[in-house]
C-alpha positions in Angstrom: 0.0 -0.2 -0.4 1.6 3.2 -1.0 1.9 6.4 1.7 -0.4 8.9 2.2 1.1 12.5 0.2 1.9 15.0 3.0 0.1 17.5 2.8 3.7 19.7 3.1 5.3 17.3 0.9 6.2 19.7 -2.1 7.8 22.4 0.4 9.9 19.2 2.2 11.4 18.7 -1.2 12.0 21.6 -2.2 14.1 22.7 1.0 15.9 19.6 1.1 19.5 20.4 1.5 20.8 16.5 0.9 19.8 16.0 -3.2 22.9 15.3 -5.3 24.2 17.0 -8.0 27.7 16.3 -9.8 29.7 18.4 -7.3 27.8 17.6 -4.6 30.6 15.4 -2.6 33.6 17.1 -3.4 36.0 14.3 -2.6 37.4 11.1 -4.2 35.9 8.6 -1.5 34.1 5.6 -2.7 30.2 5.9 -3.9 27.5 3.2 -2.3 24.1 3.5 -3.7 20.7 2.2 -2.1 18.2 1.9 -4.8 14.8 1.8 -2.9 15.9 3.9 0.2 12.6 3.6 1.7 12.1 5.8 5.1 16.3 6.0 5.0 16.9 4.1 7.8 19.5 2.2 6.2 21.1 4.7 4.3 21.1 7.5 7.2 22.8 4.8 9.7 25.4 3.2 7.4 26.7 6.8 6.4 26.7 8.2 10.3 29.2 5.1 11.1 31.2 4.8 7.8 32.0 9.0 7.3 35.2 8.5 4.8 32.5 6.3 2.2 29.7 8.6 0.1 26.1 7.4 0.4 23.3 8.0 -2.3 19.7 6.8 -1.4 17.4 6.8 -4.5 13.6 6.4 -3.8 11.0 6.7 -6.7 8.0 8.1 -4.6 7.9 11.5 -3.0 5.8 10.5 -0.5 8.0 7.8 0.9 11.4 10.1 0.5 9.7 12.8 2.7 9.9 10.8 5.8 13.7 10.0 5.2 14.0 13.9 4.4 12.2 14.6 7.9 14.3 12.2 9.8 17.3 13.7 8.8 16.0 17.4 9.5 15.9 16.6 13.2 19.9 16.0 13.4 21.9 18.4 14.9 24.4 18.1 12.3 23.7 17.5 8.3 25.6 14.2 7.0 27.7 15.4 4.8 28.6 12.0 3.1 24.8 11.6 2.5 22.9 12.2 -0.7 19.2 11.9 -2.0 17.5 11.2 -5.2 14.1 11.4 -5.9 13.9 9.8 -9.2 13.2 6.3 -10.7 16.2 3.9 -11.2 15.6 3.7 -15.0 16.9 6.9 -15.2 19.8 6.3 -12.6 22.6 6.4 -15.4 21.6 9.9 -15.8 23.2 10.4 -13.0 25.9 8.4 -11.5 27.0 6.9 -14.7 30.6 4.6 -13.9 30.9 6.4 -10.3 29.6 3.9 -8.1 31.2 1.1 -6.1 28.7 -0.8 -4.1 25.0 -1.1 -4.7 22.4 -2.2 -1.9 19.3 -4.0 -2.5 17.1 -4.1 0.7 13.9 -5.7 0.5 12.9 -4.9 -2.9 9.8 -5.6 -4.4 9.7 -9.6 -5.3 7.4 -8.9 -8.1 6.1 -12.5 -7.5 3.7 -12.8 -10.6 5.6 -14.9 -13.4 4.5 -11.9 -16.0 6.4 -9.5 -14.0 9.9 -10.8 -13.7 11.4 -7.9 -15.8 10.5 -5.6 -13.4 12.8 -7.5 -10.6 15.7 -5.5 -9.5 17.6 -8.2 -10.1 16.2 -9.5 -13.4 18.8 -9.4 -16.8 17.6 -5.8 -17.7 18.5 -4.0 -14.3 21.6 -6.1 -13.5 22.3 -4.2 -17.6 20.9 -1.2 -16.2 23.7 -1.4 -13.4 26.5 -2.2 -15.6 26.7 1.7 -16.3 27.2 2.7 -13.0 30.0 0.8 -11.6 33.2 2.3 -12.1 35.4 -0.6 -11.0 34.5 -3.9 -9.9 31.0 -4.7 -9.4 29.9 -4.9 -5.9 25.8 -5.9 -5.0 24.5 -6.6 -1.0 21.2 -7.7 -1.2 18.8 -8.4 1.7 15.4 -9.7 1.5 12.9 -12.0 3.4 11.2 -13.4 0.5 12.5 -16.9 -0.1 11.6 -16.8 -4.0 12.9 -13.7 -4.7 16.2 -14.6 -3.0 16.7 -17.7 -4.9 15.7 -15.9 -8.5 18.7 -12.9 -7.6 21.2 -15.9 -6.8 20.5 -17.5 -10.1 20.6 -14.4 -11.9 23.7 -12.9 -10.3 25.1 -16.1 -11.0 24.7 -16.6 -14.4 25.5 -13.0 -14.9 28.8 -13.5 -13.7 28.7 -12.6 -10.5 30.5 -14.3 -7.7 29.2 -15.1 -4.1 31.3 -13.4 -1.4 28.4 -13.9 2.0 25.4 -15.9 2.1 23.3 -16.0 5.1 19.5 -17.7 5.3 19.1 -15.9 8.6 21.1 -12.7 8.8 20.7 -11.9 12.5 22.2 -15.0 13.2 25.3 -14.0 11.6 28.2 -11.4 12.7 27.4 -9.3 9.5 27.4 -5.6 10.0 23.8 -4.5 7.7 21.9 -1.3 9.5 18.3 -2.4 9.8 15.7 -1.2 7.6 12.5 0.2 9.2 10.5 -2.7 7.5 13.4 -5.2 8.5 13.0 -4.4 12.1 9.1 -5.0 12.2 9.5 -8.2 10.0 12.5 -10.0 11.9 11.0 -9.1 15.3 7.9 -11.4 14.5 10.4 -14.1 13.6 10.4 -13.6 10.2 14.3 -14.7 8.9 16.1 -12.2 6.7 18.0 -13.6 3.4 21.5 -11.9 2.9 23.4 -12.3 -0.2 26.7 -10.2 -1.4 28.7 -11.0 -4.5 31.0 -9.6 -6.7 32.3 -9.6 -10.2 35.9 -8.6 -11.5 35.7 -5.4 -14.1 37.3 -7.3 -16.9 34.3 -9.6 -16.9 31.8 -7.5 -18.2 31.7 -6.5 -21.7 30.7 -2.7 -21.1 34.2 -2.2 -19.8 35.9 -3.9 -22.5 33.8 -2.0 -24.7 37.1 0.1 -26.9 39.1 -2.9 -27.1 36.3 -5.2 -28.4 35.6 -2.5 -30.8 39.1 -2.5 -32.3 38.6 -6.5 -32.4 35.1 -6.1 -34.1 36.8 -3.6 -36.5 39.6 -6.2 -37.2 36.9 -9.3 -37.5 34.8 -7.0 -40.2 38.1 -6.0 -42.1 38.6 -9.6 -42.3 35.9 -11.0 -43.1 35.2 -9.0 -45.6 38.5 -9.1 -47.2 38.0 -13.0 -47.2 34.1 -12.7 -47.8 32.9 -9.9 -49.2 29.0 -8.9 -49.2 28.9 -10.5 -52.6 31.2 -13.4 -51.8 29.4 -14.6 -49.4 26.3 -14.9 -51.8 28.6 -16.8 -53.9 30.4 -19.0 -51.4 28.7 -22.9 -51.4 26.6 -23.8 -48.8 28.7 -26.1 -47.4 31.6 -23.5 -47.0 29.3 -21.4 -45.3 28.8 -24.3 -42.6 32.2 -25.1 -42.4 32.8 -21.3 -40.6 31.0 -23.5 -37.9 35.0 -24.3 -36.9 35.9 -21.2 -36.3 34.6 -20.3 -32.9 35.2 -16.5 -31.7 34.1 -17.3 -28.3 33.1 -13.7 -27.4 29.7 -13.8 -25.8 27.9 -10.6 -25.7 24.3 -11.5 -24.9 23.7 -13.6 -21.2 20.3 -15.3 -21.1 19.7 -17.0 -17.6 21.2 -20.3 -18.3 23.4 -19.6 -21.3 25.2 -17.1 -23.0 25.9 -16.3 -27.1 27.4 -14.3 -29.4 24.8 -12.0 -31.4 26.3 -10.9 -34.5 26.5 -7.4 -35.7 23.5 -5.9 -37.4 21.3 -8.0 -35.2 19.6 -7.5 -32.2 17.1 -9.1 -30.0 13.3 -7.8 -30.0 12.2 -10.5 -27.3 12.7 -13.0 -25.3 12.0 -15.5 -22.2 13.4 -18.1 -20.8 15.0 -20.4 -23.0 13.7 -18.8 -26.4 14.9 -15.5 -28.2 13.2 -13.8 -31.3 16.0 -11.8 -33.3 16.1 -9.3 -36.2 18.4 -8.3 -38.7 17.8 -5.4 -41.2 15.3 -7.7 -43.1 14.6 -10.4 -41.3 13.3 -12.5 -38.1 15.1 -15.3 -36.3 14.3 -17.6 -33.7 16.0 -19.3 -31.2 15.3 -22.2 -29.1 17.4 -23.4 -26.5 17.2 -26.9 -25.3 18.0 -27.0 -21.7 16.5 -30.8 -21.1 18.3 -32.6 -24.0 21.5 -30.7 -22.5 21.6 -31.8 -19.5 20.6 -35.5 -20.2 23.3 -35.1 -23.0 21.1 -36.6 -25.8 22.2 -37.3 -29.2 19.9 -36.3 -32.1 19.1 -38.9 -34.7 19.4 -37.2 -37.8 17.1 -38.1 -40.9 18.0 -37.0 -44.1 14.9 -34.5 -45.8 14.3 -35.7 -49.1 11.8 -32.8 -50.0 14.2 -30.2 -48.9 16.3 -27.9 -51.3 19.2 -28.5 -48.8 19.7 -30.8 -46.1 22.7 -32.0 -44.0 23.7 -33.3 -41.2 26.3 -31.3 -38.9 29.4 -33.0 -36.9 31.3 -31.3 -34.7 33.3 -30.7 -32.0 31.4 -33.4 -30.4 28.1 -31.8 -30.7 25.6 -33.2 -33.5 22.8 -31.1 -35.8 21.5 -30.6 -39.2 20.8 -28.2 -41.9 17.1 -28.1 -43.5 16.9 -25.5 -46.2 13.0 -25.7 -47.6 11.3 -23.7 -50.4 8.1 -22.3 -49.7 5.5 -21.8 -51.2 6.0 -18.0 -51.6 9.7 -18.7 -52.9 11.0 -18.0 -49.9 13.0 -20.0 -48.3 12.6 -21.5 -44.6 15.9 -22.4 -42.7 16.1 -24.8 -40.0 19.7 -25.0 -38.2 20.2 -27.3 -34.9 23.6 -27.4 -33.4 25.3 -27.2 -29.6 21.2 -28.1 -28.6 19.9 -25.2 -29.7 17.7 -24.3 -33.1 17.5 -21.2 -35.2 14.7 -20.6 -37.6 14.7 -17.9 -40.2 12.5 -17.2 -43.4 14.6 -15.8 -46.2 14.8 -14.8 -50.1 17.2 -17.2 -52.3 20.2 -14.3 -52.1 20.1 -14.2 -48.4 20.6 -17.6 -47.6 24.2 -18.2 -47.3 24.0 -14.5 -45.3 21.6 -15.9 -42.8 23.4 -19.2 -42.4 26.4 -17.2 -41.3 24.3 -15.2 -38.6 23.1 -18.5 -37.4 26.1 -20.5 -37.2 28.2 -17.7 -35.3 24.7 -18.0 -32.9 25.1 -21.5 -32.5 28.6 -22.2 -32.1 29.5 -19.6 -29.5 26.6 -20.6 -27.2 27.8 -22.0 -24.0 25.7 -23.0 -20.9 26.1 -22.4 -17.6 26.3 -26.2 -15.9 25.4 -24.7 -12.6 21.9 -22.8 -13.3 20.8 -25.7 -15.4 21.8 -28.1 -12.4 19.8 -26.2 -10.1 16.8 -26.0 -12.5 16.5 -29.5 -13.5 17.3 -31.2 -10.0 14.6 -28.7 -8.2 12.5 -29.9 -11.2 10.3 -27.0 -10.8 6.9 -28.1 -11.9 6.7 -25.4 -15.4 10.4 -26.4 -16.1 9.4 -29.0 -18.5 6.8 -27.4 -20.2 8.5 -23.9 -20.6 11.3 -25.4 -22.3 11.8 -25.9 -25.8 12.7 -29.3 -26.9 14.3 -29.3 -30.3 14.3 -32.9 -30.6 10.5 -32.9 -30.9 9.1 -32.2 -34.5 5.5 -32.2 -33.3 6.1 -29.2 -31.1 3.7 -26.2 -31.8 6.9 -23.7 -30.9 8.3 -24.9 -33.9 5.7 -23.8 -36.6 7.4 -21.1 -37.8 4.8 -20.2 -40.5 2.4 -19.7 -37.8 4.6 -17.9 -35.8 6.1 -15.7 -38.5 3.0 -14.3 -39.5 1.6 -13.1 -36.2 4.9 -11.8 -35.0 5.7 -9.5 -38.4 2.9 -7.7 -37.3 4.7 -7.1 -33.7 8.0 -6.6 -34.3 9.7 -3.8 -36.4 12.8 -4.3 -38.1 15.3 -1.6 -37.9 19.3 -2.0 -39.1 20.5 -1.5 -35.4 23.6 -2.7 -34.7 24.0 -4.6 -31.7 27.7 -2.8 -30.7 27.8 -5.6 -27.8 26.2 -4.2 -25.4 22.7 -2.5 -24.9 
């Protein structure tokens, strides 16, 4: 339930001396950020206890941040290492780009319904947002009383490259320094156990901080690709020659999902995704990527059956991974490419002249796809009720999700295909 708006809220906010600006701290001390500070108990206490560290608390709702401002106004002396921001977290990069050392997520809204997963502050969307904030190594500390949110956050952070520094399922029985929030004090006094998670990721791991060096590699790669193939030469190559590119593993993933990561070629972007499937687009076409977690975990082998009706059909067997490629001429004179390799499959419908380029894009994605065995082990061993229902089994030919013709008809109305490079990071 949202708090009632104080009658004098506008004046309280207008007269507040704590609002952050670029020259607010005037020192080089490290900056710690609390996202969703609420009434301010945590951020005020930790700032008082650590005067040589700068702290910033952000709160979206003016009616809530007013309570923190009132508490600060009662103090005898101003806390000079504390600042506030009354903004939505989506806009935080405008204020703190490349400035933050630690992020605190205290009792964030768990958004329990599945349709709201992207709104959780530890979802992939927000982890990518935080990448823009950190100036050095990445450091996040989380507290919650919600078991499901705690497990979701742990899986999400681990799959994104973070490592656990400290973890507790009953914080108040541990010797861990962490000032209480008002919410925490209320519910822990009722016997509710507080979960705590501290994670860390080295700066080099993240693509954002390798952007300059990676751009040079991309330019070099494009130059080599152009000299080797050229736009015209790609079209002139045989399909077999394009498929041989599966041996030239690039090993540079730039897109991260909960249980896998992959390389998205330049000129392509993600337009839609869920836990195991993604919709990608190039300048002209929509690509459907399906990842088969179950068969990967069980290490099942696909039995290739040649397609006699296909324009092109061939088995793929490389690096102890198998699959196939089928190219089928459609009634509209377009060609449906279906390529399966490395326990994932891509489907795309293209014109004849673009077959090789679409295959090259698909090969680039599938050959560099890597799985997070720890996350997959956790998913499968827990035998989540919806797990087998949500994952896409690429070995099953009668799966409704594989009906490309039905999907592309509906999706072309929903996705606007634009010429936008991924440039490695969103």
